[in-house]
PDB file of N, CA, C and O in Angstrom:
ATOM      1  N   MET A   1     109.838  40.776 103.032  1.00  0.00           N
ATOM      2  CA  MET A   1     108.358  40.329 103.481  1.00  0.00           C
ATOM      3  C   MET A   1     107.739  39.246 103.422  1.00  0.00           C
ATOM      4  O   MET A   1     106.555  38.966 103.607  1.00  0.00           O
ATOM      5  N   LYS A   2     108.959  38.424 103.047  1.00  0.00           N
ATOM      6  CA  LYS A   2     108.638  36.986 103.416  1.00  0.00           C
ATOM      7  C   LYS A   2     108.433  36.394 104.900  1.00  0.00           C
ATOM      8  O   LYS A   2     108.099  35.275 105.290  1.00  0.00           O
ATOM      9  N   ASP A   3     108.767  37.591 105.578  1.00  0.00           N
ATOM     10  CA  ASP A   3     108.902  37.178 107.406  1.00  0.00           C
ATOM     11  C   ASP A   3     107.768  37.843 107.823  1.00  0.00           C
ATOM     12  O   ASP A   3     107.630  37.959 109.041  1.00  0.00           O
ATOM     13  N   TYR A   4     106.551  38.511 106.778  1.00  0.00           N
ATOM     14  CA  TYR A   4     105.901  39.268 107.484  1.00  0.00           C
ATOM     15  C   TYR A   4     104.674  38.823 108.228  1.00  0.00           C
ATOM     16  O   TYR A   4     104.375  39.456 109.241  1.00  0.00           O
ATOM     17  N   GLU A   5     103.864  37.723 107.818  1.00  0.00           N
ATOM     18  CA  GLU A   5     103.076  37.081 108.748  1.00  0.00           C
ATOM     19  C   GLU A   5     103.830  36.862 110.025  1.00  0.00           C
ATOM     20  O   GLU A   5     103.469  37.573 110.963  1.00  0.00           O
ATOM     21  N   ALA A   6     104.721  36.090 110.223  1.00  0.00           N
ATOM     22  CA  ALA A   6     105.681  36.034 111.560  1.00  0.00           C
ATOM     23  C   ALA A   6     105.692  37.184 112.237  1.00  0.00           C
ATOM     24  O   ALA A   6     105.285  37.301 113.393  1.00  0.00           O
ATOM     25  N   VAL A   7     106.052  37.878 111.702  1.00  0.00           N
ATOM     26  CA  VAL A   7     106.002  39.428 112.581  1.00  0.00           C
ATOM     27  C   VAL A   7     104.362  39.590 113.055  1.00  0.00           C
ATOM     28  O   VAL A   7     103.986  39.844 114.200  1.00  0.00           O
ATOM     29  N   LYS A   8     103.882  39.471 112.395  1.00  0.00           N
ATOM     30  CA  LYS A   8     102.291  40.286 112.741  1.00  0.00           C
ATOM     31  C   LYS A   8     101.915  38.921 113.811  1.00  0.00           C
ATOM     32  O   LYS A   8     101.197  39.197 114.772  1.00  0.00           O
ATOM     33  N   GLN A   9     102.277  37.799 113.694  1.00  0.00           N
ATOM     34  CA  GLN A   9     101.722  36.974 114.636  1.00  0.00           C
ATOM     35  C   GLN A   9     102.439  37.023 115.941  1.00  0.00           C
ATOM     36  O   GLN A   9     101.855  36.673 116.967  1.00  0.00           O
ATOM     37  N   THR A  10     103.687  37.442 115.959  1.00  0.00           N
ATOM     38  CA  THR A  10     104.278  37.796 116.836  1.00  0.00           C
ATOM     39  C   THR A  10     103.801  39.080 117.852  1.00  0.00           C
ATOM     40  O   THR A  10     103.702  39.073 119.079  1.00  0.00           O
ATOM     41  N   GLU A  11     103.527  40.246 116.831  1.00  0.00           N
ATOM     42  CA  GLU A  11     103.287  41.230 117.283  1.00  0.00           C
ATOM     43  C   GLU A  11     101.879  40.912 118.022  1.00  0.00           C
ATOM     44  O   GLU A  11     101.851  40.854 119.252  1.00  0.00           O
ATOM     45  N   PHE A  12     100.903  40.743 117.374  1.00  0.00           N
ATOM     46  CA  PHE A  12      99.727  39.984 117.992  1.00  0.00           C
ATOM     47  C   PHE A  12      99.791  39.344 119.618  1.00  0.00           C
ATOM     48  O   PHE A  12      99.348  39.875 120.637  1.00  0.00           O
ATOM     49  N   GLU A  13     100.434  38.144 119.490  1.00  0.00           N
ATOM     50  CA  GLU A  13     100.859  37.489 120.601  1.00  0.00           C
ATOM     51  C   GLU A  13     101.400  38.041 121.760  1.00  0.00           C
ATOM     52  O   GLU A  13     101.172  37.576 122.877  1.00  0.00           O
ATOM     53  N   TYR A  14     102.219  39.169 121.514  1.00  0.00           N
ATOM     54  CA  TYR A  14     102.621  40.296 122.944  1.00  0.00           C
ATOM     55  C   TYR A  14     101.613  41.138 123.075  1.00  0.00           C
ATOM     56  O   TYR A  14     101.422  41.690 124.158  1.00  0.00           O
ATOM     57  N   TRP A  15     100.680  41.407 121.824  1.00  0.00           N
ATOM     58  CA  TRP A  15      99.358  42.030 122.960  1.00  0.00           C
ATOM     59  C   TRP A  15      98.082  41.372 123.386  1.00  0.00           C
ATOM     60  O   TRP A  15      97.017  41.899 123.706  1.00  0.00           O
ATOM     61  N   GLU A  16      98.371  40.279 123.332  1.00  0.00           N
ATOM     62  CA  GLU A  16      97.568  39.670 123.723  1.00  0.00           C
ATOM     63  C   GLU A  16      98.221  39.033 125.146  1.00  0.00           C
ATOM     64  O   GLU A  16      97.395  38.802 126.029  1.00  0.00           O
ATOM     65  N   GLN A  17      99.435  38.774 125.398  1.00  0.00           N
ATOM     66  CA  GLN A  17      99.944  38.949 126.828  1.00  0.00           C
ATOM     67  C   GLN A  17     100.001  39.834 127.315  1.00  0.00           C
ATOM     68  O   GLN A  17      99.505  39.919 128.439  1.00  0.00           O
ATOM     69  N   HIS A  18     100.653  40.971 126.697  1.00  0.00           N
ATOM     70  CA  HIS A  18     100.870  42.206 127.889  1.00  0.00           C
ATOM     71  C   HIS A  18     100.103  43.519 127.844  1.00  0.00           C
ATOM     72  O   HIS A  18     100.261  44.442 128.643  1.00  0.00           O
ATOM     73  N   ALA A  19      99.094  43.497 126.625  1.00  0.00           N
ATOM     74  CA  ALA A  19      98.265  44.668 126.298  1.00  0.00           C
ATOM     75  C   ALA A  19      97.128  43.677 125.706  1.00  0.00           C
ATOM     76  O   ALA A  19      96.974  43.462 124.504  1.00  0.00           O
ATOM     77  N   PRO A  20      96.219  43.006 126.936  1.00  0.00           N
ATOM     78  CA  PRO A  20      94.642  42.683 126.292  1.00  0.00           C
ATOM     79  C   PRO A  20      94.194  43.376 125.324  1.00  0.00           C
ATOM     80  O   PRO A  20      94.051  43.022 124.154  1.00  0.00           O
ATOM     81  N   SER A  21      93.896  44.687 125.952  1.00  0.00           N
ATOM     82  CA  SER A  21      92.794  45.586 125.300  1.00  0.00           C
ATOM     83  C   SER A  21      93.152  45.966 124.052  1.00  0.00           C
ATOM     84  O   SER A  21      92.263  46.420 123.332  1.00  0.00           O
ATOM     85  N   LEU A  22      94.706  45.850 123.464  1.00  0.00           N
ATOM     86  CA  LEU A  22      94.939  46.284 122.359  1.00  0.00           C
ATOM     87  C   LEU A  22      95.284  44.983 121.524  1.00  0.00           C
ATOM     88  O   LEU A  22      95.938  45.134 120.492  1.00  0.00           O
ATOM     89  N   ALA A  23      94.819  43.515 121.968  1.00  0.00           N
ATOM     90  CA  ALA A  23      94.499  42.658 120.742  1.00  0.00           C
ATOM     91  C   ALA A  23      93.373  42.823 119.993  1.00  0.00           C
ATOM     92  O   ALA A  23      93.204  42.475 118.824  1.00  0.00           O
ATOM     93  N   ALA A  24      92.790  43.242 120.554  1.00  0.00           N
ATOM     94  CA  ALA A  24      91.020  43.553 119.697  1.00  0.00           C
ATOM     95  C   ALA A  24      91.175  44.776 118.688  1.00  0.00           C
ATOM     96  O   ALA A  24      90.626  44.814 117.586  1.00  0.00           O
ATOM     97  N   GLU A  25      91.914  45.671 119.159  1.00  0.00           N
ATOM     98  CA  GLU A  25      92.188  46.862 118.487  1.00  0.00           C
ATOM     99  C   GLU A  25      93.576  47.061 118.406  1.00  0.00           C
ATOM    100  O   GLU A  25      93.761  48.117 119.011  1.00  0.00           O
ATOM    101  N   PRO A  26      94.697  46.625 117.982  1.00  0.00           N
ATOM    102  CA  PRO A  26      96.109  47.340 117.991  1.00  0.00           C
ATOM    103  C   PRO A  26      96.571  48.513 117.146  1.00  0.00           C
ATOM    104  O   PRO A  26      96.191  48.823 116.017  1.00  0.00           O
ATOM    105  N   PRO A  27      97.554  49.157 118.001  1.00  0.00           N
ATOM    106  CA  PRO A  27      98.184  50.211 117.353  1.00  0.00           C
ATOM    107  C   PRO A  27      98.399  49.961 115.922  1.00  0.00           C
ATOM    108  O   PRO A  27      98.569  48.899 115.324  1.00  0.00           O
ATOM    109  N   ALA A  28      98.343  51.443 115.413  1.00  0.00           N
ATOM    110  CA  ALA A  28      98.673  50.850 114.007  1.00  0.00           C
ATOM    111  C   ALA A  28     100.457  50.844 113.744  1.00  0.00           C
ATOM    112  O   ALA A  28     101.332  51.274 114.496  1.00  0.00           O
ATOM    113  N   SER A  29     100.584  50.211 112.442  1.00  0.00           N
ATOM    114  CA  SER A  29     101.809  50.047 112.614  1.00  0.00           C
ATOM    115  C   SER A  29     102.065  49.952 111.322  1.00  0.00           C
ATOM    116  O   SER A  29     101.028  49.717 110.703  1.00  0.00           O
ATOM    117  N   THR A  30     103.509  50.078 110.280  1.00  0.00           N
ATOM    118  CA  THR A  30     103.600  50.203 108.723  1.00  0.00           C
ATOM    119  C   THR A  30     104.806  49.187 108.833  1.00  0.00           C
ATOM    120  O   THR A  30     105.769  49.025 109.582  1.00  0.00           O
ATOM    121  N   VAL A  31     104.242  48.551 107.651  1.00  0.00           N
ATOM    122  CA  VAL A  31     105.730  47.568 106.944  1.00  0.00           C
ATOM    123  C   VAL A  31     105.950  48.256 105.535  1.00  0.00           C
ATOM    124  O   VAL A  31     105.014  48.839 104.987  1.00  0.00           O
ATOM    125  N   CYS A  32     107.026  48.187 105.042  1.00  0.00           N
ATOM    126  CA  CYS A  32     107.154  48.581 104.146  1.00  0.00           C
ATOM    127  C   CYS A  32     108.707  47.921 103.724  1.00  0.00           C
ATOM    128  O   CYS A  32     109.693  48.056 104.449  1.00  0.00           O
ATOM    129  N   GLU A  33     108.714  47.298 102.610  1.00  0.00           N
ATOM    130  CA  GLU A  33     109.809  46.688 101.624  1.00  0.00           C
ATOM    131  C   GLU A  33     110.767  47.661 100.667  1.00  0.00           C
ATOM    132  O   GLU A  33     110.577  48.046  99.513  1.00  0.00           O
ATOM    133  N   VAL A  34     111.939  47.928 101.642  1.00  0.00           N
ATOM    134  CA  VAL A  34     112.950  48.465 100.678  1.00  0.00           C
ATOM    135  C   VAL A  34     113.860  47.662  99.853  1.00  0.00           C
ATOM    136  O   VAL A  34     113.962  46.438  99.770  1.00  0.00           O
ATOM    137  N   ALA A  35     114.473  48.562  99.285  1.00  0.00           N
ATOM    138  CA  ALA A  35     115.742  48.075  98.346  1.00  0.00           C
ATOM    139  C   ALA A  35     116.753  47.412  99.187  1.00  0.00           C
ATOM    140  O   ALA A  35     117.182  46.274  99.000  1.00  0.00           O
ATOM    141  N   SER A  36     117.159  48.364 100.300  1.00  0.00           N
ATOM    142  CA  SER A  36     118.071  48.287 100.968  1.00  0.00           C
ATOM    143  C   SER A  36     118.031  48.963 102.389  1.00  0.00           C
ATOM    144  O   SER A  36     117.270  49.906 102.609  1.00  0.00           O
ATOM    145  N   LEU A  37     118.785  48.505 103.243  1.00  0.00           N
ATOM    146  CA  LEU A  37     118.693  49.637 104.366  1.00  0.00           C
ATOM    147  C   LEU A  37     119.985  50.187 104.908  1.00  0.00           C
ATOM    148  O   LEU A  37     120.961  49.779 104.278  1.00  0.00           O
ATOM    149  N   SER A  38     120.213  50.870 105.742  1.00  0.00           N
ATOM    150  CA  SER A  38     121.599  51.707 105.829  1.00  0.00           C
ATOM    151  C   SER A  38     122.629  51.390 106.422  1.00  0.00           C
ATOM    152  O   SER A  38     123.456  52.206 106.830  1.00  0.00           O
ATOM    153  N   LYS A  39     122.717  50.016 106.558  1.00  0.00           N
ATOM    154  CA  LYS A  39     123.712  49.069 107.041  1.00  0.00           C
ATOM    155  C   LYS A  39     123.927  47.561 106.394  1.00  0.00           C
ATOM    156  O   LYS A  39     123.309  46.821 107.159  1.00  0.00           O
ATOM    157  N   SER A  40     124.384  46.935 105.575  1.00  0.00           N
ATOM    158  CA  SER A  40     124.034  46.210 104.768  1.00  0.00           C
ATOM    159  C   SER A  40     124.083  44.426 105.652  1.00  0.00           C
ATOM    160  O   SER A  40     124.034  43.369 105.023  1.00  0.00           O
ATOM    161  N   ASN A  41     124.162  44.511 106.842  1.00  0.00           N
ATOM    162  CA  ASN A  41     124.094  43.577 107.882  1.00  0.00           C
ATOM    163  C   ASN A  41     122.670  44.063 109.061  1.00  0.00           C
ATOM    164  O   ASN A  41     122.536  43.841 110.264  1.00  0.00           O
ATOM    165  N   MET A  42     121.968  44.636 108.282  1.00  0.00           N
ATOM    166  CA  MET A  42     120.612  44.628 109.424  1.00  0.00           C
ATOM    167  C   MET A  42     119.358  44.069 108.695  1.00  0.00           C
ATOM    168  O   MET A  42     118.941  44.027 107.537  1.00  0.00           O
ATOM    169  N   LEU A  43     119.034  43.739 109.690  1.00  0.00           N
ATOM    170  CA  LEU A  43     117.759  42.995 108.926  1.00  0.00           C
ATOM    171  C   LEU A  43     116.263  43.436 109.196  1.00  0.00           C
ATOM    172  O   LEU A  43     115.247  42.856 108.813  1.00  0.00           O
ATOM    173  N   VAL A  44     116.392  44.966 110.179  1.00  0.00           N
ATOM    174  CA  VAL A  44     114.791  45.301 110.210  1.00  0.00           C
ATOM    175  C   VAL A  44     115.661  46.873 110.516  1.00  0.00           C
ATOM    176  O   VAL A  44     116.820  47.076 110.878  1.00  0.00           O
ATOM    177  N   GLU A  45     114.563  47.795 110.200  1.00  0.00           N
ATOM    178  CA  GLU A  45     115.112  49.306 110.424  1.00  0.00           C
ATOM    179  C   GLU A  45     113.438  50.109 111.307  1.00  0.00           C
ATOM    180  O   GLU A  45     112.306  50.051 110.827  1.00  0.00           O
ATOM    181  N   PHE A  46     113.813  50.751 112.581  1.00  0.00           N
ATOM    182  CA  PHE A  46     112.788  50.815 113.011  1.00  0.00           C
ATOM    183  C   PHE A  46     112.892  52.641 112.978  1.00  0.00           C
ATOM    184  O   PHE A  46     113.892  53.352 113.076  1.00  0.00           O
ATOM    185  N   ASP A  47     111.367  53.038 112.792  1.00  0.00           N
ATOM    186  CA  ASP A  47     111.255  54.092 113.135  1.00  0.00           C
ATOM    187  C   ASP A  47     109.606  54.754 113.885  1.00  0.00           C
ATOM    188  O   ASP A  47     108.547  54.820 113.260  1.00  0.00           O
ATOM    189  N   VAL A  48     109.788  55.117 115.145  1.00  0.00           N
ATOM    190  CA  VAL A  48     108.830  55.208 116.143  1.00  0.00           C
ATOM    191  C   VAL A  48     108.793  56.472 116.193  1.00  0.00           C
ATOM    192  O   VAL A  48     109.554  57.371 115.836  1.00  0.00           O
ATOM    193  N   THR A  49     107.312  56.391 116.928  1.00  0.00           N
ATOM    194  CA  THR A  49     107.010  57.661 117.319  1.00  0.00           C
ATOM    195  C   THR A  49     105.831  57.826 118.324  1.00  0.00           C
ATOM    196  O   THR A  49     104.643  57.625 118.076  1.00  0.00           O
ATOM    197  N   ALA A  50     106.386  58.235 119.520  1.00  0.00           N
ATOM    198  CA  ALA A  50     105.513  57.596 120.605  1.00  0.00           C
ATOM    199  C   ALA A  50     105.096  59.122 121.302  1.00  0.00           C
ATOM    200  O   ALA A  50     105.631  60.206 121.070  1.00  0.00           O
ATOM    201  N   LEU A  51     103.729  58.759 122.422  1.00  0.00           N
ATOM    202  CA  LEU A  51     103.406  59.817 122.820  1.00  0.00           C
ATOM    203  C   LEU A  51     103.004  59.146 124.271  1.00  0.00           C
ATOM    204  O   LEU A  51     102.426  58.105 124.583  1.00  0.00           O
ATOM    205  N   ARG A  52     103.576  60.218 124.997  1.00  0.00           N
ATOM    206  CA  ARG A  52     104.010  59.717 126.447  1.00  0.00           C
ATOM    207  C   ARG A  52     102.763  60.872 127.326  1.00  0.00           C
ATOM    208  O   ARG A  52     102.769  62.100 127.236  1.00  0.00           O
ATOM    209  N   GLY A  53     101.448  59.735 128.415  1.00  0.00           N
ATOM    210  CA  GLY A  53     100.562  60.772 128.544  1.00  0.00           C
ATOM    211  C   GLY A  53     100.713  61.289 129.890  1.00  0.00           C
ATOM    212  O   GLY A  53     100.024  62.236 130.268  1.00  0.00           O
TER     213      GLY A  53
END
């Protein structure tokens, strides 16, 4: 969680550069602190759901 603000800022910069319409209303995201990830050398773990139109 110590890197949360940096992650959100990077995400916002990405939206501004690659999808400006999403900068004002970005897609939902979830951040959750867990005791441990599936592998001890991992810094992040992703769970993604996508819809292709």
